[in-house]
BALOGU-283133 format. One record per residue (C-alpha): residue in one letter; x, y, z. Coordinates in steps of 0.2 Angstrom, whole numbers, padded with zeros to 4 digits, always signed. Layout:
AXYZ ...
This chain:
M-0587-0195+0148 E-0598-0181+0142 F-0590-0172+0125 H-0599-0156+0118 P-0614-0158+0108 V-0605-0151+0092 V-0590-0165+0096 D-0598-0179+0103 A-0608-0178+0082 W-0592-0180+0075 F-0586-0194+0085 R-0603-0203+0083 R-0599-0200+0061 H-0583-0208+0064 F-0583-0222+0078 D-0597-0234+0082 A-0589-0233+0099 P-0573-0227+0111 T-0559-0238+0112 D-0550-0245+0129 A-0538-0233+0129 Q-0549-0219+0124 R-0562-0225+0137 A-0549-0226+0151 G-0539-0211+0149 W-0553-0197+0146 R-0560-0196+0162 H-0543-0194+0169 I-0536-0178+0156 R-0553-0171+0159 S-0549-0168+0178 R-0533-0163+0173 R-0523-0178+0178 D-0504-0181+0172 T-0509-0196+0162 L-0499-0209+0154 I-0508-0221+0142 S-0496-0237+0134 A-0507-0247+0122 P-0502-0256+0104 T-0502-0247+0089 G-0518-0243+0081 S-0529-0244+0098 G-0533-0224+0098 K-0520-0216+0108 T-0520-0201+0100 L-0537-0196+0099 A-0539-0202+0115 A-0524-0188+0120 F-0531-0172+0108 L-0549-0177+0112 A-0551-0171+0129 G-0541-0152+0123 I-0551-0151+0110 D-0570-0154+0116 E-0559-0139+0130 L-0556-0127+0116 V-0575-0130+0108 R-0582-0126+0124 K-0571-0109+0126 A-0575-0106+0108 E-0594-0106+0110 A-0591-0095+0128 G-0583-0082+0117 T-0565-0084+0129 L-0554-0094+0115 E-0541-0082+0113 D-0528-0081+0101 V-0516-0092+0115 T-0507-0109+0112 E-0516-0121+0126 I-0509-0137+0119 V-0491-0142+0115 Y-0490-0159+0106 V-0472-0166+0107 S-0466-0179+0094 P-0449-0185+0095 L-0450-0187+0076 K-0455-0173+0062 A-0463-0182+0050 L-0474-0191+0065 G-0479-0170+0070 N-0481-0168+0051 D-0495-0183+0052 I-0504-0176+0068 H-0506-0161+0060 R-0514-0167+0045 N-0524-0178+0054 L-0529-0163+0067 E-0533-0150+0053 Q-0547-0162+0046 P-0558-0167+0062 L-0556-0148+0067 E-0562-0143+0048 E-0578-0157+0048 I-0581-0151+0070 R-0582-0135+0061 Q-0595-0140+0049 I-0606-0150+0062 A-0605-0134+0073 V-0615-0124+0058 E-0626-0137+0055 M-0630-0139+0073 G-0631-0120+0075 Y-0616-0115+0084 D-0605-0100+0076 L-0589-0106+0081 P-0572-0098+0076 V-0557-0107+0069 I-0547-0118+0082 R-0530-0117+0074 T-0514-0128+0074 A-0494-0123+0068 V-0480-0136+0067 R-0464-0127+0073 S-0450-0140+0070 G-0433-0140+0059 D-0441-0139+0043 T-0453-0123+0048 T-0450-0109+0037 Q-0442-0094+0044 S-0460-0085+0037 E-0473-0097+0046 R-0462-0095+0063 Q-0462-0078+0062 A-0483-0082+0059 I-0485-0091+0075 V-0475-0079+0088 R-0489-0066+0081 R-0502-0076+0081 P-0501-0093+0092 P-0509-0107+0088 H-0522-0116+0098 I-0512-0133+0096 L-0495-0132+0093 I-0488-0147+0088 T-0466-0149+0087 T-0451-0159+0091 P-0441-0159+0107 E-0428-0148+0099 S-0441-0136+0092 L-0447-0135+0110 Y-0431-0129+0119 L-0429-0116+0105 M-0443-0107+0110 V-0443-0109+0127 T-0423-0101+0125 A-0429-0089+0113 E-0438-0072+0119 R-0450-0069+0107 S-0457-0089+0104 R-0456-0088+0125 A-0469-0076+0128 T-0480-0088+0117 L-0479-0101+0130 H-0488-0092+0147 R-0505-0100+0144 V-0501-0118+0139 R-0512-0131+0150 T-0507-0147+0141 L-0490-0155+0136 V-0493-0171+0127 V-0478-0181+0122 D-0478-0196+0111 E-0469-0209+0108 I-0463-0210+0125 H-0453-0222+0126 A-0441-0217+0113 L-0438-0201+0120 A-0436-0209+0137 R-0421-0222+0134 D-0408-0206+0129 R-0400-0188+0130 R-0414-0180+0120 G-0424-0188+0133 S-0413-0180+0150 H-0414-0164+0137 F-0432-0163+0132 A-0436-0169+0153 L-0426-0151+0158 T-0434-0143+0143 A-0451-0148+0151 A-0445-0142+0170 R-0442-0124+0161 L-0459-0124+0153 D-0467-0126+0168 H-0458-0113+0176 V-0461-0100+0162 I-0481-0103+0166 T-0481-0103+0181 S-0469-0087+0186 N-0483-0078+0173 G-0498-0084+0184 G-0503-0099+0176 E-0506-0118+0185 R-0493-0132+0180 P-0500-0139+0163 A-0506-0156+0163 R-0493-0170+0158 I-0499-0183+0143 G-0489-0196+0139 L-0493-0211+0124 S-0482-0226+0120 A-0485-0243+0112 T-0470-0252+0121 Q-0461-0250+0136 R-0456-0260+0154 P-0453-0255+0167 I-0470-0242+0166 E-0469-0235+0183 E-0452-0228+0178 I-0459-0219+0161 A-0472-0210+0171 A-0460-0206+0182 F-0453-0200+0167 L-0467-0192+0162 V-0471-0184+0178 G-0458-0175+0181 S-0448-0179+0200 E-0457-0169+0210 R-0473-0179+0207 V-0464-0196+0212 D-0464-0201+0230 A-0450-0208+0241 D-0454-0228+0236 G-0452-0220+0216 D-0472-0222+0212 P-0478-0208+0202 D-0494-0196+0206 C-0499-0200+0188 T-0514-0212+0179 I-0507-0224+0171 V-0517-0233+0157 D-0509-0250+0153 L-0517-0260+0140 G-0501-0271+0136 H-0492-0270+0123 Q-0497-0289+0117 R-0510-0289+0105 D-0512-0306+0093 I-0499-0305+0080 D-0497-0317+0066 L-0478-0321+0065 A-0468-0334+0058 I-0449-0334+0052 E-0445-0339+0032 V-0432-0348+0033 P-0422-0351+0014 G-0424-0369+0007 S-0405-0371+0004 E-0397-0376+0023 L-0392-0356+0031 G-0373-0355+0036 A-0360-0342+0045 V-0367-0331+0033 A-0379-0330+0016 P-0371-0333-0002 A-0377-0325-0015 E-0389-0337-0018 Q-0396-0337-0005 W-0402-0320-0003 G-0408-0325-0020 E-0420-0334-0012 I-0426-0323+0001 Y-0428-0307-0012 D-0438-0319-0022 R-0447-0325-0005 I-0452-0308-0001 T-0456-0302-0019 E-0469-0318-0016 L-0477-0311-0002 I-0478-0292-0007 T-0488-0299-0022 G-0500-0306-0010 H-0501-0291-0003 R-0509-0274-0005 T-0496-0264+0005 T-0478-0270+0013 L-0468-0263+0023 V-0451-0271+0022 F-0435-0268+0038 V-0418-0267+0038 N-0408-0264+0050 T-0396-0250+0041 R-0397-0237+0026 R-0385-0247+0017 M-0396-0260+0016 S-0410-0252+0013 E-0403-0247-0003 R-0398-0266-0009 V-0415-0274-0002 A-0424-0261-0012 H-0413-0262-0029 Q-0415-0282-0030 L-0433-0279-0026 A-0436-0266-0039 E-0429-0279-0051 R-0440-0291-0045 L-0456-0280-0046 G-0452-0265-0055 E-0444-0247-0051 E-0462-0240-0049 H-0468-0251-0035 V-0453-0253-0022 S-0440-0238-0016 S-0430-0237-0001 H-0435-0226+0013 H-0421-0218+0028 G-0415-0204+0036 S-0402-0198+0021 L-0416-0196+0009 S-0422-0177+0010 K-0438-0173+0016 E-0447-0167+0001 R-0445-0186-0004 R-0447-0196+0009 L-0464-0187+0008 R-0468-0192-0007 L-0463-0209-0004 E-0476-0211+0010 Q-0490-0205+0002 R-0488-0215-0011 L-0486-0227-0001 K-0502-0222+0008 D-0512-0221-0009 G-0507-0238-0014 E-0495-0235-0029 L-0481-0241-0022 R-0481-0260-0015 A-0467-0259-0003 L-0457-0248+0004 V-0440-0255+0015 A-0437-0245+0028 T-0425-0241+0042 A-0430-0233+0060 S-0435-0221+0048 L-0452-0227+0047 E-0451-0238+0066 L-0464-0226+0073 G-0483-0220+0072 I-0479-0209+0055 D-0495-0211+0046 I-0492-0221+0029 G-0510-0229+0027 S-0515-0246+0030 I-0500-0260+0030 D-0506-0277+0028 L-0487-0287+0031 V-0472-0282+0038 C-0455-0290+0035 Q-0439-0289+0044 V-0424-0295+0034 G-0410-0299+0049 S-0412-0298+0068 P-0418-0280+0071 R-0407-0285+0089 S-0422-0280+0101 I-0439-0285+0105 A-0448-0270+0108 T-0440-0263+0091 F-0446-0279+0084 L-0465-0276+0090 Q-0464-0259+0086 R-0461-0262+0068 V-0472-0277+0066 G-0486-0266+0076 R-0484-0254+0060 S-0495-0270+0051 G-0514-0273+0054 H-0513-0253+0063 A-0535-0253+0062 L-0542-0259+0077 G-0547-0277+0077 V-0534-0282+0064 R-0520-0294+0066 P-0502-0287+0067 K-0492-0298+0053 G-0472-0300+0052 R-0460-0313+0045 I-0441-0314+0050 F-0428-0318+0036 P-0412-0323+0045 A-0398-0324+0033 S-0386-0335+0046 R-0386-0349+0058 D-0384-0336+0071 E-0399-0325+0065 L-0408-0340+0064 I-0408-0343+0081 E-0407-0325+0087 S-0426-0323+0077 A-0433-0341+0086 A-0427-0332+0105 L-0436-0314+0098 V-0452-0324+0092 R-0454-0335+0110 A-0450-0317+0119 V-0463-0310+0112 G-0476-0325+0114 A-0470-0327+0132 G-0473-0306+0136 R-0456-0301+0137 L-0449-0285+0131 D-0433-0274+0132 R-0431-0263+0149 I-0429-0247+0146 V-0414-0240+0155 Q-0413-0221+0158 P-0399-0210+0158 V-0394-0203+0173 A-0393-0185+0175 P-0379-0183+0160 L-0370-0165+0162 D-0366-0160+0148 V-0383-0158+0144 L-0386-0150+0160 A-0373-0136+0154 Q-0381-0131+0137 Q-0398-0129+0146 I-0389-0122+0162 V-0384-0107+0148 A-0399-0109+0138 E-0412-0103+0154 S-0399-0090+0163 A-0399-0082+0145 C-0418-0079+0147 E-0416-0071+0163 E-0405-0069+0181 W-0405-0084+0193 P-0401-0087+0210 E-0389-0104+0207 D-0400-0114+0222 E-0416-0111+0214 L-0410-0114+0194 Y-0402-0131+0204 E-0420-0135+0211 L-0430-0131+0194 F-0419-0145+0184 R-0419-0156+0200 R-0437-0158+0195 A-0434-0166+0180 T-0431-0184+0182 P-0416-0190+0175 Y-0409-0179+0189 R-0417-0180+0203 D-0402-0186+0211 L-0391-0172+0202 S-0377-0169+0217 R-0374-0148+0221 D-0358-0153+0217 D-0359-0159+0201 F-0371-0143+0196 G-0358-0134+0206 E-0343-0139+0195 V-0354-0137+0179 V-0359-0120+0183 D-0339-0118+0184 M-0333-0122+0170 L-0347-0113+0161 A-0340-0099+0170 Q-0323-0101+0167 G-0324-0110+0151 V-0316-0126+0147 G-0296-0128+0148 E-0283-0114+0146 G-0273-0104+0133 A-0275-0107+0113 G-0286-0124+0116 R-0298-0113+0127 A-0320-0113+0125 R-0326-0096+0129 P-0333-0095+0148 L-0353-0093+0144 L-0360-0086+0159 H-0355-0075+0175 R-0357-0082+0190 D-0358-0068+0205 R-0352-0079+0220 V-0357-0065+0234 N-0374-0066+0228 G-0377-0084+0221 V-0383-0078+0208 L-0381-0080+0187 R-0382-0072+0173 A-0379-0076+0154 R-0363-0067+0147 R-0366-0057+0128 N-0365-0070+0117 A-0375-0086+0128 R-0391-0085+0122 P-0387-0084+0100 V-0375-0101+0105 A-0387-0110+0115 I-0398-0106+0100 Q-0390-0110+0087 N-0381-0126+0094 G-0394-0134+0105 G-0399-0153+0105 T-0393-0166+0111 I-0388-0176+0091 P-0371-0180+0089 E-0365-0175+0070 L-0356-0189+0062 G-0345-0187+0048 D-0346-0203+0037 Y-0333-0205+0025 R-0339-0218+0011 V-0331-0235+0009 I-0326-0239-0009 A-0320-0254-0015 E-0305-0256-0029 P-0305-0258-0043 D-0324-0258-0049 E-0328-0240-0038 T-0342-0247-0027 V-0347-0242-0016 V-0348-0254+0000 G-0354-0244+0014 A-0349-0230+0026 V-0339-0228+0043 N-0338-0217+0056 E-0325-0200+0052 D-0314-0204+0071 W-0313-0220+0064 A-0307-0218+0044 I-0294-0204+0053 E-0286-0215+0065 S-0287-0232+0051 M-0269-0235+0041 A-0266-0242+0027 G-0263-0261+0027 N-0278-0261+0042 I-0292-0276+0040 F-0309-0272+0045 L-0327-0280+0043 L-0341-0271+0034 G-0355-0280+0032 T-0350-0298+0031 T-0336-0296+0021 S-0320-0291+0025 W-0310-0278+0019 R-0290-0271+0017 I-0288-0253+0017 R-0276-0244+0002 R-0278-0227+0006 I-0289-0214+0015 E-0292-0198+0007 E-0305-0183+0012 G-0322-0193+0016 V-0317-0208+0007 V-0307-0225+0012 R-0301-0235-0002 V-0301-0253+0000 E-0299-0271-0008 D-0307-0287-0004 A-0295-0296+0011 R-0305-0312+0006 G-0309-0320+0022 A-0292-0311+0033 P-0294-0310+0052 P-0299-0292+0055 T-0282-0282+0064 I-0292-0267+0068 P-0302-0267+0086 F-0315-0258+0085 W-0327-0247+0072 L-0344-0235+0075 G-0354-0244+0063 E-0373-0239+0059 A-0381-0259+0064 P-0388-0258+0084 G-0380-0269+0094 R-0393-0285+0103 S-0402-0278+0118 I-0396-0288+0134 E-0414-0294+0137 L-0414-0301+0118 S-0396-0308+0122 E-0402-0319+0137 E-0417-0323+0128 V-0403-0331+0115 G-0394-0340+0130 R-0405-0349+0134 L-0412-0353+0119 R-0397-0361+0114 R-0396-0371+0131 D-0413-0378+0130 V-0412-0385+0114 E-0393-0393+0120 E-0403-0401+0135 G-0419-0406+0123 L-0405-0415+0111 P-0410-0433+0118 D-0427-0432+0113 R-0427-0423+0093 E-0444-0425+0091 R-0451-0414+0104 L-0441-0404+0104 K-0445-0401+0085 E-0462-0398+0090 Q-0458-0389+0105 L-0448-0375+0092 I-0464-0375+0080 G-0476-0372+0094 E-0467-0357+0102 C-0454-0348+0089 G-0461-0349+0074 L-0454-0360+0066 D-0457-0374+0050 L-0449-0391+0049 G-0437-0386+0040 G-0431-0371+0048 A-0432-0381+0067 Q-0421-0395+0062 Q-0409-0383+0054 I-0408-0375+0075 I-0406-0392+0079 D-0391-0396+0068 Y-0383-0380+0074 V-0384-0382+0088 R-0380-0401+0090 A-0362-0400+0079 T-0357-0383+0088 R-0359-0396+0103 D-0348-0410+0095 G-0334-0397+0090 L-0333-0387+0106 G-0338-0399+0118 I-0352-0388+0124 V-0364-0376+0117 P-0359-0356+0123 T-0375-0351+0133 D-0382-0338+0145 R-0373-0350+0159 D-0357-0357+0147 V-0345-0349+0141 V-0331-0356+0131 F-0315-0350+0127 E-0306-0359+0109 R-0290-0354+0100 F-0284-0360+0084 F-0270-0357+0070 D-0272-0346+0054 E-0265-0348+0039 S-0251-0336+0043 G-0245-0346+0058 G-0254-0333+0068 M-0265-0340+0085 Q-0283-0333+0086 L-0291-0332+0103 V-0312-0332+0101 V-0325-0332+0116 H-0343-0339+0112 A-0352-0329+0123 P-0368-0322+0117 F-0369-0309+0129 G-0372-0297+0116 A-0360-0283+0107 R-0358-0268+0124 I-0353-0282+0135 N-0344-0292+0121 R-0334-0276+0118 A-0331-0271+0136 W-0322-0289+0139 G-0313-0288+0123 L-0308-0274+0129 A-0301-0280+0144 L-0294-0294+0139 R-0283-0286+0127 K-0276-0273+0141 R-0274-0289+0150 F-0263-0298+0137 C-0254-0284+0133 V-0247-0282+0149 R-0245-0299+0150 F-0235-0301+0135 D-0229-0282+0131 F-0238-0284+0114 E-0251-0274+0107 L-0264-0286+0099 Q-0280-0283+0092 A-0297-0290+0097 A-0316-0287+0088 A-0332-0292+0096 N-0351-0295+0089 D-0366-0299+0099 D-0360-0319+0099 G-0341-0316+0105 I-0324-0310+0106 L-0310-0312+0094 L-0291-0309+0097 S-0277-0308+0087 L-0261-0315+0092 G-0244-0317+0085 P-0233-0336+0083 Q-0225-0332+0096 H-0235-0333+0109 S-0239-0346+0120 F-0249-0351+0136 P-0262-0364+0143 L-0279-0358+0139 E-0285-0360+0154 E-0276-0346+0162 T-0286-0337+0150 Y-0300-0336+0161 D-0291-0328+0177 Y-0284-0314+0164 V-0299-0303+0168 T-0310-0303+0184 S-0324-0292+0192 N-0308-0288+0203 N-0300-0279+0187 A-0310-0277+0172 E-0317-0261+0176 E-0300-0253+0176 A-0294-0261+0161 V-0309-0258+0150 R-0305-0240+0156 Q-0287-0240+0154 S-0291-0244+0135 C-0305-0234+0132 F-0289-0220+0131 Y-0281-0227+0115 I-0296-0232+0106 P-0304-0217+0092 L-0321-0222+0106 F-0314-0208+0118 P-0309-0192+0108 T-0328-0197+0098 R-0338-0196+0114 W-0327-0181+0119 R-0330-0173+0105 W-0351-0178+0106 N-0353-0170+0126 T-0339-0153+0123 T-0353-0152+0108 R-0367-0152+0119 A-0360-0144+0131 L-0359-0129+0121 A-0340-0128+0123 V-0337-0134+0102 P-0350-0125+0091 R-0360-0134+0078 Q-0363-0116+0070 R-0356-0099+0069 G-0364-0086+0062 G-0377-0094+0057 K-0366-0105+0046 R-0363-0124+0050 V-0345-0129+0056 Q-0340-0142+0049 P-0338-0160+0057 F-0317-0161+0053 L-0316-0142+0061 Q-0326-0147+0076 R-0316-0161+0078 M-0300-0151+0077 I-0307-0138+0091 A-0312-0155+0100 D-0294-0161+0099 D-0288-0146+0106 L-0302-0144+0122 L-0295-0160+0124 A-0277-0158+0123 A-0279-0142+0135 V-0287-0153+0149 F-0279-0170+0147 P-0262-0169+0138 E-0258-0184+0144 Q-0272-0194+0132 V-0265-0185+0118 G-0246-0187+0120 C-0234-0201+0111 Q-0241-0219+0119 E-0223-0225+0118 N-0219-0214+0133 V-0234-0223+0145 T-0224-0232+0158 G-0240-0235+0167 P-0258-0233+0170 L-0264-0217+0164 E-0273-0205+0179 M-0287-0195+0171 P-0291-0176+0180 D-0306-0173+0188 H-0313-0163+0174 V-0333-0164+0174 L-0334-0166+0154 L-0320-0180+0155 R-0328-0190+0169 Q-0346-0188+0159 T-0334-0197+0145 M-0328-0211+0153 D-0344-0214+0161 D-0354-0215+0141 C-0340-0226+0137 L-0341-0238+0151 H-0360-0239+0152 E-0369-0231+0135 A-0355-0236+0122 M-0351-0254+0132 D-0360-0261+0148 V-0346-0262+0161 D-0360-0266+0175 S-0366-0282+0167 L-0350-0288+0163 L-0345-0287+0181 D-0362-0298+0182 V-0356-0310+0168 L-0338-0312+0176 
């Protein structure tokens, strides 16, 4: 592709040649075709997206036709990523200007600006007064700009929309929300005489790629067979990666004791010392603090720090810069550093525990060897026998080129409600035309007219009746089929927009030594009682009392949990990785007769040393000897044993992942409840289900296979949802997103406990039976046909759990 001489000179000073991603992408981007570039981290995707646009701006600048209008909008799912891109654009643009002067061109400045939640009021006003040529923003801030009157007017001339890390958006409601914002942006531009902007998507890891492309371009550009009208530059997610599993010298058990953790910390310290910069990934914020503390004791506090979303923006930026400058040897991070934030050259990535997903692991390891042609290097540190098998399955899956499938939400109606209010606040809309506009967003391509009408009805009438009612936000003119916003609609949509739920966490403090051992979800804490036992990390804790914002506990000394489920921050294992775990267990069991060959296979395929391979073989053999058969992707084992108090514990060994097992556990709990008229407790994790029964219960073990079948499972889970904190929590999230529960009032934040009270009042107004006394319920609850109740139940069944996959398993 031929660039303007100035741009070409800048490129040649910095690079020998274009990367494959750039060479393949530029031609299509220049011709204004929608383009999706899927390539490994470090393959020059960002420059592929920007340089053609910068070239166009330079040509306009030379011709004297460059106006003070925004032409390129870059959207990043992370504020930090946006700040990075801004920094990394400012320097090239300044260098291009200097080269232009050297070459005798008199070019005006090409300006950039960032608009995110961290942008000050004065900076926002400056963007409105004199729009930048390149705007860097987040999905939420773009929504605000399309909704607020003055900023909406700055977007009339946008020609290119760049969506970075698109796979991170597509998989959840943020993506559904953004897809509607993009459709609204198209309308803003085309209704003012412009052309729909070209869309460019960038991603490192994604499958199936055609569905991500369809998400990028919108349903209007997807044919009847589901094929998107989009150039897909697919350079594969695989690079040559140096992967290995680090197994402690002492044998792993069900959990790692303190001495074994010491071995793990010592080995990570050794690796950090042998490399210039290291990223250590963990799955929770609490773990991040703990690991950082241990490593700092070994390396010195000035060399190690933790990095997670609870830290202030200033502290995070300072840490990122210190790592980039070589002042820090290591950062211990959660998902906060997973995406492509520029933190300089990373030599090594350590993953403590399993990341629970193949794509997450690839994304994290891809942060090392970020430069072109440099080999990424990753080490996994399992802390238990099950994590060892999971890590081995993960490395084997990466070697075979397998990935998690990204499943996009289907037309979430709470998000739709928010966007209907926001767009109606901008202009009066014929109802049918707004319906057609929103169906252009791929997640809403199959939205029925009836569902759309129900959402509009709810917004025009308010949610519920009487004291618990949420005020209406729309006028619905049924005679003329027109929607108009009420006077308060625009400020409500602006102050309460977005999809990320408010989580009011309670700290968990262990007595008597007042140690903070973690945090639990607010709704869960409020539903719990003194005496309940729950699992946090790998320790069971007994609740002593619950105070405002604090759960006080004592060590339950290994007693089984009595609380069914709670919302922790550690992720559940993906279905694809769960399948890999089940398959590896089966392969090891089948290979037991020829141990030497099996060892060679494990070492060759799974990144294990001889000791690690031997531990897996010993564990699988011991499991087979103890249970008679190894639980795999094809075999499930039901086991019964009695605890010290004589209570019966039923364990279902099933490596299907927490979302399936949680649903199965709830269904079993419900069926036992119906059969024995006794409310028992259940807990589930990625590898099984535990049901705690009393000493008075007696039944043939083999009968339990038939308690839950594909015929009764979904209804059993559905009925169970009404009696666990999950349902009111999801209801609160949905009513908040649908603007029925305020996040802010009069510019001030509404505290989570107040949001909870308002949401509870709304739930009582639309579904009084759910909040009534459970002792008076004689049969199955009948859920009223309310649009947000339906959405909440759907979220419980298909987002928090995976009922469809459970039915497949059964």
